[in-house]
N, C-alpha and C positions, 0 to 999 in steps of 0.2 A: 539144863538141870534134870536131875533124875524124876522130879515129880512131872515134868512136862512129858516124859516117856510114857507115863501111865494114862496119859489122856489120848483117846481114839475116837474117831468119828465112827457113827453108827456102821458105816459101811465097812469098817475095818474090824468090827467086833468078831466076826466068825473065826478068826484065828485064835480066839480065846478057847474054842472047842479043842484045840490041840494040846491045850495045857493039862498037865497032870491034875487030877482032881484033888490032890493034896497041896496044890499050889498055896502061896500065901495070900491069895485073894480074900479080902474080907467081905462080910455082909453088909457092913455099914461103914461110913465115912463121914468126917467132919468137914464142912466147906464154909470158910469165912467169906462173907460178902462185905466189901468196903466201897466207900465212894458214894456219890450221890446222896449225901446226908445219912448214909446207912453204915453202921459197923455191926454186924450181927453174924452169929454162927449158927449154923443148922446141922443136924444129923440126918443124913438120907441114905438109901440103899446104894451100894457100889454099883457102878454102871449106869447110874442115872444120868440123864441128859442136863445139859444147862437150863433147858426149857423146864424140866421137871423141878430143878433146884429153885428157880426164880419163882414158879407157881407155889412151892411149898414155903418160900419166904414171903408170900402174898405179893409179889411184884409181877405186874403185868409185862410179860416178855417184850411186847412191842415197845414199851417205853424206855428200854435200856440197851446199851451195847455192852457186851461183857468182854473183858480182856484177861489175859494171864501172861505174865512176863513180857509185857508191852505189846502182846500179840492179840488182835482181835479174834475171837472164837465164834464160830456158828453156834446157833442155839441147838442144834442136833449133835454137838459134840458130848461124847460120853465120858464120864468122869470116874476113874477107878481107885482114886487114892485121896487122902486128905490134902487140901490146898486153899489158897487164898485167891478169890477172884475180884478184880476191879470192876466197878460198875460206872458207866457214863450215861447220864440222862440223855435221851434223844429229845431235841427240841423240834416242836412241829407247830404248824399253825400259820396264820396269814396277816 
């Protein structure tokens, strides 16, 4: 899907410097978080990582796995466009 193409890991970000300054990159984006008993939308700066998104939503990053389009995403994945992320609670303990 086109939204998936907007996602880049931090290691891939440098190629953004090659883009024209008048590119259609937005300064903010909307991210919907669903699952794990949550259905909320937040606005955050474009280029923020999933870790940043979770922190802004008051979710401790180590407590959830984040997926998009049925693919698990590392917390250092940078997001550049509006999208919906699914959260799965990580179970731990003994």
